[in-house]
ZAMI-894729 format. One record per residue (C-alpha): x, y, z; residue in one letter. Coordinates in steps of 0.02 Angstrom, whole numbers, plus 32768, in hexadecimal, padded with zeros to 4 digits. Last residue first. Layout:
BEGIN
XYZa
...
END
This chain:
BEGIN
941DC4FA9F43t
94CFC4A89F3Bg
9521C4CA9FD0t
9484C49BA019e
948CC3E69FDDg
954AC3DD9FFFr
94F9C406A0B0s
9486C37DA0A2y
94EAC301A054e
9583C31DA0F6v
94DFC31EA177q
94A3C265A136c
9555C227A11Es
958CC267A1C3s
94EBC224A206t
9517C17EA1B0l
95B7C16AA1FEa
9576C182A295r
94F4C0EDA2B3e
9550C07AA27Ck
94E0C001A2B9p
946BC039A22Dl
93CAC08EA261l
931FC037A241t
92B3C053A2E6s
9228BFF3A325s
91A5C046A39Bl
9215C0DEA3E6v
91A1C147A443q
916AC1EBA455p
9172C233A515e
9101C20FA5ACt
90DAC16FA547a
9117C105A5FAg
90A1C073A5C8p
9036C09BA52Dl
8FA7C0F5A555d
8FEFC192A515q
8FEBC175A467y
9067C1E8A423l
90DDC151A3B4t
9162C134A34Bv
9184C0D9A2A2s
9234C0E2A25Cn
924EC0F1A1A5r
925FC1ABA18Fg
9317C1A8A1FFv
9396C160A18Aq
933DC13EA0EAd
929FC1B5A0E4i
9328C24FA11Cw
939FC230A088i
9311C22AA015r
92B2C2CBA05Bt
9364C320A04Fp
939FC355A11Ea
9349C3E8A157n
9309C38AA1F7g
93C8C34FA207s
93E5C2AFA222c
9439C25AA2C1v
9451C2DFA324g
93BFC2DFA38Ap
936BC230A357y
92C3C21FA3D7l
92B6C2DCA3CFf
92E5C309A315n
9284C270A2CCt
91F5C2C5A312l
91F7C366A2D9i
9222C316A235r
9186C2C1A22Bg
9115C33BA275p
9166C3B5A1C6a
9163C464A1F0l
9209C473A1E6q
9219C417A14Cf
91A9C494A0F8l
91EBC51FA130y
928FC4DEA0F0h
924DC4C3A044r
91EAC571A04Ci
9292C5C7A063h
92F3C5379FD7s
9275C5759F61p
9285C63D9F7Dr
91EEC6869FD7a
9246C71AA02Ek
929BC7639F89g
9247C80D9F5Bm
91F2C7C99EDBl
91D0C6F89F1Ba
9162C7799FA6f
9128C7E89F3Fm
90DCC7549ED6l
90A1C6FF9F7Ba
903FC79E9F9Da
8FFFC7A19EFAl
8FC8C7059F07g
8F90C7099FA6i
8EF9C7929F80l
8ECDC74A9EE9a
8E96C6B79F48a
8E35C72A9FB2l
8DF5C7889F1Af
8DC3C6E79EDCm
8D78C6959F7Cv
8D1AC7339F95i
8CE4C72F9EE4a
8C97C66D9EECa
8C45C69F9F9Ep
8BD8C7309F3Ci
8BBCC6C39E7Fa
8B06C69A9EE8f
8AD1C73B9EBCv
8B17C7519E1Fw
8A6BC6C69DE5r
8AD0C6739D3Fy
8A75C6419CA7r
8A7EC5D69C31i
8A29C5DD9B93q
89B8C55B9B1Fh
8926C5B09AC1e
8872C5C79AC0y
882CC6329A48v
879DC6C39A86t
873BC6C899F9v
870AC7479967p
869EC6F998F0v
86F8C7059837d
8663C6A097B7v
86A0C5FB975Aa
863AC59C96F4a
8636C4DB96EEn
8571C4EA971An
8562C567967Bs
8520C6089693l
849FC6659690s
84A2C7159632g
83CAC72B963Ed
8397C678967Cr
8325C61A95ECk
8290C66995CDa
81D6C65B95EAl
81D9C5899624n
8267C5A79675p
8224C61896EDp
82A1C6BA96F0l
8332C69F9745a
83D2C71D9748s
8462C6CB974Ag
8472C601978Cs
852AC61C97A7i
8530C6649853w
84AFC5FE9880s
83DEC609987Ak
8382C5569891t
833DC5479936g
82D9C4939965v
8245C48D99A4l
81BEC4049A08s
823DC39E9A65n
8297C4389ACBa
81E8C48E9ACCa
81A6C4079B1Ei
8232C3F69BAAd
8217C4D19BB3t
8170C4B09BFCw
8196C42F9C66v
821BC4959CA9l
81B7C5369CC3n
8118C4EA9D1Ci
818BC4889D8Ci
81EAC5479DB3k
812FC5969DDAa
8122C4ED9E66t
81C5C50E9EB8t
8231C4769EDCp
8267C4399E27a
823BC3799E1Bi
8278C2C79E5Aa
81E9C2509E60i
8220C1F29DC6n
8186C1769D92t
80F9C1DF9DDEk
8151C2799DE1g
80C8C2D49D73s
812DC2EB9CD4y
8103C25F9C8Cn
80FBC2679BE2t
8099C2B69B52v
8007C2EC9BD5d
7F59C2D49B76k
7F1DC2379BDEs
7F4DC2B49C85s
7FDEC2BC9CF3g
8021C34F9CC0i
7F81C3A99C6Cs
7FC4C4779C6Fy
8077C4729C2Ca
800FC41C9B94s
7FD4C4C59B83s
8059C5269B9Cl
80C2C49F9B16a
8019C4E89A9As
8044C5839AA0q
8101C5829A9Bp
80FBC51D9A00g
8057C56C999Cd
80A3C6179995t
814EC5F7994Cg
812CC54D991Bp
80B8C58D9878v
80AFC4F8981Cn
7FE2C4CC9806q
7F5BC44B982Ey
7FC1C3D898C2g
7FF5C32198B0p
7FD3C2A89921l
805EC2A299B5s
8006C31F9A04s
8040C3C29A6Av
7FB1C4229AC7g
7F31C47B9AA7g
7EB5C5119A9Ds
7F51C58E9AECp
7F48C62E9A8Bh
7F96C6969A26g
8015C7249A49p
80B7C72B9AA2l
8102C7939B18y
817EC7F89ABCl
8230C8309B1Fr
82B4C8B09B23d
822DC9359AE7s
81F1C9A39A59r
812CC97A9A49v
80E7C9449990t
8038C934994Fs
8029C91298A5l
7FACC8FA982En
7FCEC96E97B7v
8090C9BB97E1a
80BFCA3A9841n
8159C9FA988Ce
8190C9D097DFh
8213CA4297DFe
825ACA15988Bp
8287C95D9859s
8213C8D098B9i
8237C856990El
81C7C7C99910g
8122C78C993Fw
808DC73B98BFl
7FE0C71598FCp
7F82C65798F0t
7EECC6909887v
7E1FC63698C9s
7E14C62A9966g
7E7DC6BA99A2l
7E03C72C9931t
7E2AC79F989Cm
7E3FC849988Bn
7F0AC8159852p
7F6EC87E98C4n
800CC81998CEe
8084C825994Av
811DC88F994Cg
81C3C8B999A6w
8230C94F99B2l
82DDC9139A12p
832EC9899A86t
839ECA089A53n
8313CA899A57n
8326CA7A9B2Ce
83ECCA8E9B3Ek
847ACA199B64k
842DC98F9B3By
8461C8D99B93v
841FC8339B6Fk
83E2C7BD9BE4d
8472C73D9C27t
848AC68D9BEFi
8538C6439C39n
85BEC5B99C1Al
8561C54F9B8Ei
85E0C4C69B61q
861CC4989AA4l
865AC3F79AB2a
85DDC3759ADBk
8583C3CF9A2El
85F9C36899BAd
8696C340999Cy
86F6C3039A4Eq
877BC33E9ACFs
8810C3AB9A7Ft
8796C42B9A0Fs
874BC46D9AC5n
86CFC4FA9A99y
8687C56A9AF9r
85D2C5EF9AF6f
859CC6759B3Fq
84F3C6B39B29v
84A6C75E9B29t
83F0C7589B1Ck
8368C7949AC4i
82A4C77B9AF6v
8217C72E9AD0a
818BC7099B37k
8124C6899B73t
8092C68B9BE9a
8063C6389C8Ds
7FD5C6369D08a
7FD2C5C89DA4c
7F58C5A99E34s
7F84C52C9EC1y
7F60C4A99F1Al
7FA7C44C9FB0p
7FC0C3929FD0q
7F9FC34FA07Ct
7FC4C282A0A5w
7F93C208A130w
7FE9C164A14Ds
7F77C0D9A155e
7FCEC08BA0BAp
8088C0BCA0BCe
80C1C121A022f
817BC12FA060i
81C3C1E5A02Bl
81E0C20AA0FAs
81FAC2C4A104e
8193C2C1A1A5s
80FAC35CA1E8g
808EC2D7A214d
800AC2F8A176k
80A0C2BBA0F9r
80A9C313A052r
8064C3299FB6a
80CAC3709F0Fa
8049C3FA9EEFg
7F98C3ED9E97f
7FABC4819E06v
7F0FC4DA9DD1l
7F24C5229D1Bg
7F41C5A69CC0c
7F8DC5DC9C1Ea
7FA5C69D9BC4a
7FC6C6979B25g
7FC4C76E9B03i
7F33C7B89ADAn
7F6AC8849ADAt
7FFCC8659A35i
7F5EC82799B4n
7EDEC78C9989a
7E29C7D199ABl
7DC1C7589A34d
7D60C6D89A09n
7DDDC64F9A26a
7E00C68F9AF5g
7E6CC7309B2Aa
7E7EC74F9BDCg
7ED4C6AB9C0Fq
7E82C6C39CB9c
7DE1C6F09C81i
7DE5C66D9C02l
7E0EC5EB9C89n
7D8CC6119CF3i
7CFAC6219C8Fd
7CDFC5459C89s
7CDFC5549D5Bf
7C1DC5949D51n
7BECC5069CC4g
7C3BC4829D2Dl
7BC3C4859D91n
7B4DC4FC9E22i
7AA8C4EC9E46n
7A9AC55D9EDFf
7A58C4F39F41p
7AFFC4739F47n
7AAAC3F79FC8s
7B5EC3839FC7y
7B8DC2E49F90f
7BD6C290A019t
7BEEC1DF9FE2a
7C19C18AA070p
7CC1C164A09Bd
7D2EC103A01Ad
7D49C047A02Df
7CB6C00B9FD3s
7D17C06C9F30s
7CF7C0E09ECEr
7D2EC1259E1As
7D0DC1DC9DEFt
7DB0C1EF9D94n
7E28C2959D92f
7ED2C25D9D7Av
7EC8C1DA9D03s
7E77C2539C85g
7E0BC2E29C9Bn
7D61C2AD9CA9s
7D16C2F79D42y
7C75C33F9D7Ea
7BE7C2C49D65w
7C13C2859E07p
7C14C3239E4Ea
7C6BC34C9EE3d
7CBDC3FE9EAEi
7D79C3F09EC9l
7D99C3E19DF0v
7D3DC47C9DD0g
7DD4C4E19D82w
7DEDC4669CE2r
7E8BC4B69CABd
7EEBC40E9D22s
7FA6C3F29D67t
7FE0C35D9DB7t
8079C3419E2Af
808CC28B9E52s
807CC1F59EEFd
8009C2399F5By
7F76C25A9EDBs
7EE1C2B19EE5g
7E53C2E49E95v
7DE7C2309EBCr
7D27C24B9EC0t
7CC3C24B9F7As
7CFEC2EB9FB7l
7D01C301A082p
7D0EC3C0A0C8f
7D82C3D5A152h
7D87C483A1A8r
7E3EC48CA1D6e
7E30C55BA1E4i
7D68C582A1E6e
7CDAC55EA175s
7C18C599A164k
7C1BC646A13Fl
7B93C6B9A12Ay
7B4AC756A0BCs
7BC9C732A049f
7B89C7589FBBs
7ACAC7AE9FFAn
7A86C7A79F38p
7AFCC7659F11s
7B4FC6C39F23p
7B47C65E9FE3r
7BCAC617A05Ct
7C0DC57AA091v
7B75C520A02Cn
7C0DC4A39FDEl
7BC0C4E59F2By
7BEEC5989F6Bv
7C85C5639FBFm
7CBDC51E9F1Et
7C86C5B79EAFl
7CF3C63A9F15a
7D72C5CE9F2Fn
7D84C5BE9E7At
7D6DC66C9E47q
7DEFC6A29ED6w
7E67C62C9E87a
7E4EC6689DE7a
7E69C7159E24k
7EFFC6F59E7Dy
7F57C68C9DCAa
7F20C7239D5Er
7F6BC7AB9DC5e
8013C74D9DF9k
8009C74B9D17l
7FDBC7DB9D13k
8038C8059C6Dp
80B5C89F9C86d
80CDC91C9C03t
8097C8AE9B76q
800FC88C9BCDt
7FDCC93B9BCDd
7F0CC92F9BA5t
7EF2C8A39C2Cl
7E9AC91A9CBCe
7E85C8A19D5Ci
7DEFC8809DD3r
7DE5C8229E64p
7D43C7F09E9Ay
7D25C8469F61t
7D0DC7C99FF1r
7DC0C79C9FFBn
7DD3C6DDA044l
7DEBC6C1A0E4n
7D6FC63AA121v
7D97C5EFA070f
7E3DC5EEA04Cg
7E70C5DDA0ECg
7EB9C551A0FEq
7E10C4EDA0D8d
7E36C44CA0BBv
7DD2C3D9A032l
7DDDC32BA068s
7DF3C283A028l
7DDDC1D5A0A1n
7E0CC17AA01Av
7EBBC1679FB9i
7EE7C0D99F32s
7F85C0DE9EEEs
7F8AC0109ED3g
7F09BFC89F36r
7F6FBF2E9F53n
7F85BF3AA004e
7EF5BF8CA086f
7EF2C032A0CCp
7EEEC0B4A042f
7F6DC130A045i
7EF8C1BAA0A9m
7EBBC25CA05Ff
7EBFC31FA085e
7EB3C37D9FFCl
7EE5C434A00Dt
7E98C4DEA010l
7F1AC59BA032n
7EE9C59F9F76t
7FABC5C69F69d
7FE0C6499ED1v
8057C6209E43c
8097C6929DB0a
80EFC6369D24t
8152C6879C94e
819DC6129C13p
8219C6399BA8e
8252C6599AF4i
82FEC67C9AB1f
8345C6D29A2Bl
83FFC6D89A36i
8472C75A9A42d
853AC7209A23e
85C7C6FC9A8Bt
866AC6C19A86w
86F1C6269ADEd
8777C5D29A69a
87C7C51D9A5Ag
885BC4CA9A6Df
88B2C4B499C5t
884FC50F9960l
881FC4DE98A3g
875EC50598B7q
86E3C56D992Bp
8642C52D9942v
8594C5169907t
84F1C4F89953h
844DC5249906n
8400C5A4998Er
836AC5C499E3f
8360C5E79A83g
8306C58A9AF6v
8298C5B29BC4g
82B4C56F9C6Eg
8304C5B09CEDs
838AC5289D24q
834FC4C29C91t
83A1C5459C0Ad
838BC4E39B4Ev
83FEC5189ACFi
8397C4E69A2El
83C0C4AA998Bg
83EFC40099A3e
8428C4089A4Bi
849CC4909AC4p
8495C4989B9Be
8462C5049C18l
8458C49F9CA7a
83DEC44A9D26d
83CCC3979CD1n
8336C37A9D00l
82B5C39E9C87l
831BC3759C0Ev
82C6C2F69BBFs
82CCC2839B1Ft
8298C26D9A68l
81DBC29A9AADq
8180C29C99EFr
8112C31F99B2y
80BBC35A991Bt
80C8C3FA98A5g
805FC3F697FEv
80D1C41D975Al
8092C44296BFy
8069C3CD962Ar
800FC3F3958As
7F66C393955Cg
7F45C41594B6t
7E95C42394E4s
7EA7C4829590s
7E17C47895F5a
7E3CC3EC9686r
7EDDC43096A1h
7F7DC3AE9679v
7FD6C374971Aa
8083C3279740y
80DDC31197DAs
8154C3819859y
81D5C34F98D8h
8248C3E39936r
81CFC4629900w
822FC50198BCq
825CC5A39902i
82CAC5EF9879d
8225C64C9835f
8200C6A798BEf
82A9C6FB98C0s
8348C6C89919s
83E0C7389952v
8498C6F19922t
84B5C79098B1q
84ACC7F89921a
8401C86E9936q
83E7C91498CAg
83CAC8A39822a
8364C83C9873l
82E1C8AC988Fg
82A0C87B97DAs
8266C7CF9823q
81B2C7EC9823y
818DC8539794l
81FCC7E89720t
818CC74A9747a
80F1C7CA9756l
8117C7F09680s
813CC7469653k
80B5C717967Ep
80A7C67696F4i
8065C5CB9699r
7FBEC58696A2t
7F77C5BE95FAd
7EC0C56295CFy
7EBBC53C9533d
7DFDC4FA9521e
7DEFC576946Fd
7D49C5AB94C5p
7D61C58D958Bi
7CC7C56E95ACe
7C82C586966Da
7BE3C56696D3t
7B65C58E9746f
7AD1C51D9746t
7A26C5149789t
79F7C5D7974Eg
7A40C5D2969Cn
7ADCC61D96B3d
7B56C62A9657s
7C3DC6639641y
7C83C66A95C3n
7D50C66995F5i
7DE6C6A99573q
7E8CC69395B1v
7F1CC7329597t
7F71C719961Ct
7FAFC7AF96ABg
7F33C7869747p
7EF6C6C59735c
7E58C6C096D6q
7DE0C64E9743r
7D99C597972Fp
7CF9C5679794l
7CE8C537984Fi
7D80C5AA988Bd
7E00C5CE980Ae
7EA7C60597CBc
7F2FC58797A1s
7FE8C5B597A8r
8067C5689756s
811FC58A9771f
81AFC51596F5g
81A4C4A89674l
8260C4A29668d
8264C40E96EDs
82F7C40B9784r
832CC34E97BFp
82B7C2FF9859a
82FAC31898F7t
8307C26A9945g
83C1C2439939y
83E6C2E6995Fa
839BC3049A09m
END
C-alpha cells in the first residue's frame, strides 16, 4: 500500500455545497445572488470567489472531544483519501486548486482473514472494518514490545433476509458458449405462497439507538416479492389485495432475461431485475437482455396491472430511509440496500464445483441493508525489533470494543445539522466536548458508537470527485460499491468469477467488500507524534511534533530471561537430599574410624570378582588382599571362564596360566610383600 499512497498535501479539506446551483456551505461567508427570469434560475457570485475550505470554527468543534480521549484516537479530520487529485471550482476567479478524492485499487485484502496494519490503517478482515492510525513503533529496543492503544474505527454493519425465491437454470448444453444459461426460472420457495399479507411498517426516528437494518432488509424483500407477484399475476394489488394466490412451493415461473450467473456472486441496487420485460434491465454485464435461439420461447407475462420499474424504484429509497431531498441530520444515517444473488449450487445437492454442460443449478436471492458506524476500539500491538524494520514487524494481536466503566464516560458524538438536504451538503461528524453539546446546528448523542450520516449516491470511481470530505464520502461510496458487485460500475472483481474463494455468509461478504474498498481508498494520519490536527489549510498542527521527536508511550518491553519451573526441580531435589544423607553418613563413619582407606580397600578387594575366582582356582598362591600390582603379576593375567557349555564346566575352568614353575617361592614373595604392605598401613 505504501508505494501507491500519495504524499499528504497541505491543501487540506474542501466542501462544495450545491444541488443544481452553488449554495453557501455552513460557516462560510461567500455571497451568492440568485435570480429567476421566469424561464431560468441562475446564481451569481459577485466576487467570483467560492470558498471551499472548512471553516476553522467547524473544524475545531468536530474534534473538540479529542481532549477527553487517548492521544491515538483520530478525528474526522484525520481521515484522508489515500489517493487524490486537484480541481478548480468553476465559480472561483483566482483559479486556486483544491483537493478532490479519487480511487485506485492498489491491492485486495478481502480474503486475508486477518488483523493487519497497512499504510495509515488497521484492517480487520475477520469481522470487517478499518482503524485509522499513522503507524509509529518504539525505538531503541533490542527485542521489541507490546502495548495497547485506543483507535477510531469505521465498521460496516449488514443485515440480510432470505427472499425465499431462487433462480433455477441449466448451463448451456453446447460447448464454446462461455457462461450462458438456459431454461431460467424464478422458483417460489415460500416467498410468494407464504408472504405475509400485512404491509411492514418500521419507525426510523431513533436510528442512532437502532438503525433497524434487518427490518429495512425485510421490508425491501417484502416489497420486491409483492410487486413481482403482481407482475406475474400471482395475486392482485389493492383494492382486494391478495384476494387470490396462484402459486405453491416449488412452482416455477419461466424468465426470458439473463439475471443469473452460476459462476459469480453479484449484487444490485435495482430491485426490479426479476421482472420479465426486455426494457427492464440496464445494469452492466450481470443483468443483460441478450437472447439466444437456444433459449426457451420468450415468456412475457400479461402484466395486467401494468407493473414497471417505476414501481420498484421506491424500494431503495424506502430501505435507505433518506434520500438526496431529505435533511442532513443525525437521524438520516447513510444506509445502502440491495438485492444479493448468492453463490449458485448444484440442484442435485452435490458439492461439485465443476460447471458441466446440461447441469442444473439453483441460486438464492437475499435482501440486504447496510450502514457504517464509528466506534473506538482497544488495539493490542506487538513490535518485533529482531525482524524487518517495516510494517511486517508490527503485529495486531487483538481488537476489542473499548470498555466504559460508567455511562457518562462514553463518547459524545456530534453530527452537523445545517438545515440543508443531503443532496446539497455532506454533513460533518466527530467527537464533541461537553461544553459544545448545545452548539448551533449540532445534534449530539452519547453512545459507544455513531452511525454515520450521509447518502450513498454513488460508488468509488477512478474519476476525480468534486470535494474532499473523505470522513463522510468515503464510507458512503464504499457502501454503494458493495451493492454493485458484478456490474460495469464494479471497481474490482468481487464476484468470485475469477477467484471462487469468498466468505461463507452473505452479510459478511458485503462487510468484507466494504472493508477492501475502504482500505484502498482511505488513510489515517493520526499518530503519537502528530499532535492536535486542524486541517492544514486552516492552521498548523497545534503543538505538533517533528517526525524525529520522541514521545513517552507505556509499553511492555521484551528482554531475555532464563526462568525455571520449580515443579521440574522435585526429582533433582530428592536426589540431592539422598546424596547429602549418604555423604553425611560417610563422613560420620570416617570420623568414627569405620571408614578408613585401608578398610575400604579391604572391602573392595573382597568384593572384586577377579580376586574371588583366583582365590577359588589358586588357593594359597596369592592372598586376595594383596596389592593390585602384585596380584596382577601373580594371578591377574590368567584366563578363566564360567561358560557352562564347555566340557565339564560345572566349575570355573582355567583356560591359560602364567604361573611360573617356582610357584612356592612366588607365593611366599606375594605373601611377604603383602605382609609388608599391611605392616606399612
